Structures are given as structure tokens and as C-alpha cells.
N, C-alpha and C positions, 0 to 999 in steps of 0.2 A: 516583471517579477521573476525571480529565479528560485528554483526548488532543488534541494539536494535530497535524493531518494537513496535508500540503503536497504540491502537485504543479503542474507545467506552467507556472506563472507566478510570477515574482518579485514580491513585494509590498513596496513601498518602506518602509512603516512596520515591516515585519518585519525587513528588512535595515537596521536602524538601532538606535541605543542604546535606543530606547523599547521594544524588544521584551521586555526583561526585566521591565519594569513592566506592560506590557499582558498578558503571559501568565505572571504570577508564580505562578499556581496550577496550571500544567500538570505532569502526572506523567510523561509521555513523549511523544516526537515520532515520527510516522510519515511517511516520505517515499515517495510513490507514483510517483516518476520524473519525468524531463524537467526537472530542476532542476540547476544547477551544484553540483558537490561543495563548492565554497567557500561557497556559500549555506547548505547544510545544516550545514556545519561551524560557520558563524557562529551559527546558531540554537542548535545543540547547546552551543556554548561559552557563549553568552549566558544560556541557561536552566539549564544545568547538570543536565540530565536525560537519560535514555537516548534514543538515536536508533535506529530500525529503518527499513530502507528496501529498496526494489527499484529497479532501473534501468528507464528508459523507452526508447522507440525513438529518441529524440533525444539520449540521453546518449552521452558519448564513452568509449571504452575508456581513453583517457588524456586528462586535462585539464591544460593548461599554464597556469602563472601566474608572477607575479614571484618567488614563493618556491619554484618548482620544479614538478614534475609530480605529479599524483595519479592513482591508479587507482580511488579510492573516497573517500568522505568520511571523513576520519580520525576515529576514535572511534565510528563508527556500526557497527551490526550488519546485515549483508546477510542478508535473509530468503529469497533465492531458493532454492527447493527444500529448505529446512530448516524445522524447527519448534523453537522455543525456549520456555522457561518463564520468565516474569518474575514473581516473587512470586505464583505460582499462576495467572497468566494465560498462556495458550498463544497463540503467534503463529506464522504461517507465511505464505509468499508465493511468488509467481511473477513474474519480470520480463518486460518487453517487450510487444510488440504483434503483431498479425498481420503476416506478411511481405508487403510491397507493393512493395519495391524492394530493391536491395542495401544493406546496412547492418547495424550491430550491433544486437543485442537485438531482432531480429525473427524470428518463427517461423511455420511453417505450422500449420494446425489440428492436423495429425497430430503435429507436434513438440510442440505445447502439451499434447496428451494424454500424451505421454511424460514431460514435466516434471511434470504433475499426478500421474501414477501413482507418481512417486518419493515423493510425500508420503503415499500411502495407508498404508504400514506405520507411519509416524510418527503418523498419526491413531489407529490401533489402539492404539499404545503410550500415547498421550495418554488415550484412553478408559479404559485399565486404571489409569493413574496418577491421573487426576483425576475420572473419571466423565463427562467431556465429550470429544468429538473435538477441538474447536478453538473458541477464543474469538474470535480476530481473524484474518481472511484479508486479505492485502495483495497487490494486483496493480497493474500499470500500466493494462493494458487492462481494459475491462468484460467482464462475462459476456454471452453471446449473448442478445439480447432484453431486456436490462436496461441502459438508458441508452446503448446503442450507436447507431450510425448506419448508413445503408445503403451509403455509399461504402466501398470496400475498405480504406483505411487505418484506418477507425474501426469496422470490423466487430467484434462481440463474439466472445468465445472460447467455443466449444461445451464444452470441457472444464471451464471455470470454472463454467458453469451446472450441469453435472453434479456437480461437487465441492461447490458450495454447497447443492444440493438434498440430497445424500447426507449430508454431514457437518454441515450446519446451524450454521455459526459464528454467534456473536451479531452480529458486524459484518463486512461486506466493504467495505474501503476500496479505491477505485481512482482513477485519474486518466484522462489521455488524451483525454477528451471535454471540449472547451472549452465554457464556458457563456457565451453572448452575450445571450440573451433572458431577460427576467424570468420567462417561463413554462417555461424549460428546467428539468427536474427535477434536483435535486441529491441527493435521497434518496428511496428506495423500499423497500418490503418485498417480499421474496421468501421465501415460507414464513415461518419464524421469524427470518430474517436481515435486519438493516438494511443496505441497500446504499447507500453514501455516496460520491458523486463529490467528490473533494477539490480540484477545480480551484481554484487560488489557495491557499486554506486553509479549513479547517473546524475548529471546536472541538466536541468530542463528549464527552458524559458517558457513562461506562461503569460499570455496576454488575455485578460478578461474581455470578452466580446460583448458588445451591446446586443441584447436579444432582438431588438427591432432593426437596427442598422447593420448588424454583423460586425 
């Protein structure tokens, strides 16, 4: 299975007719925030596969365009504080970043803990149903100590680090951290979890493992 994840930066060749040829083997799309709703809608329509997303701290509650206003990318599934099952793969997510000024989709560390705790009962139900707590965790901000930065706007989230450590999803996709240098890490391992910074875009192969036989 192949996943196209997107965040933070519009890519010209993705927002073009060539996207359907370039990514013809993609199974689903993940949006990690800070991208226009129309951009995500375009990719969804061009590829004709499911879209799952969370909002970032630069997203707008309402987006205006020539065809009207949007409060979300039409046709996509918002993962914030929910867990869904897609053909046996479980996904869950949390939107936003640390609060550093007035604005939408920003939270204190304490508020992020409250959002994460909303997912805990769903993880237990996933474990009962599938033998795994979670396969894919989607956030905008990174976890504390994993790809984050020291400045306040880009601090990692303590609750995300705890969540990944406890529930060990196969992959944690995030955005928010822009990659400008060739030595900036875009992927790391935290325990058994691949942590992937989707800045711009990433293509990721995913193999669903048997919970008994691995």
C-alpha cells in the first residue's frame, strides 16, 4: 500500500494535471495541515482515492474562493480526535500546534493532553477489534523531542510523545516543521514507530502487519 502525505507547502507539479500520472499508484492521501482546502480537494479529485486530514495552525476556519466558501476540503475525512478503519487499517489524528499567539487550531500543552485523552478509549476498542491499537497517527505538530524546534511556535507536543510511546502506531505523520537544509531529518524511529515529517510531500510504503505473526 502506498500513501501520499502532504503538508505546509504547495508543490507546483502536484497542483497540476500531471499529478494523476505521477501518483497513479497511490492508495490514499493524508493531509497534515497548513494547506488550502482547495489544494487538497484538487489532489483528491485528480487521484480519486480517499483523503484523511487534520488542520494546521495556519489553516482558516473558513476559506473563501470564487466558487464560495469552504470550512473543510470537500470529500475528505477529518481525523481530529477520531479513529477510523479503512479496509483494516486504523487511523487517528489531532489537529493544530502549540499556542503561541491568538489564532485558530492552537492549543496549550494541557489542552493537547485533553485532545489526546479523547482518543484513548478508541485505542482500546481498536485493540479489541484488530489486535493493534493504531496503525497510522496523523498530526500537524510533531511530538516533543522528535523533529521539533526550540522556538515556541515549533515546540513539540508532550502528549503526542506519550501517545506514540504507549500505543506504538506503525507510522506517525506530522507537518509544521519546515525543511530547508539537506541534513534536516524527515524521518526517524521512535520505538517501533516511523515518524515522518511530510513537509511538502512524502510517498510512503505501508505494509499492514499481522498482530500475531508480525
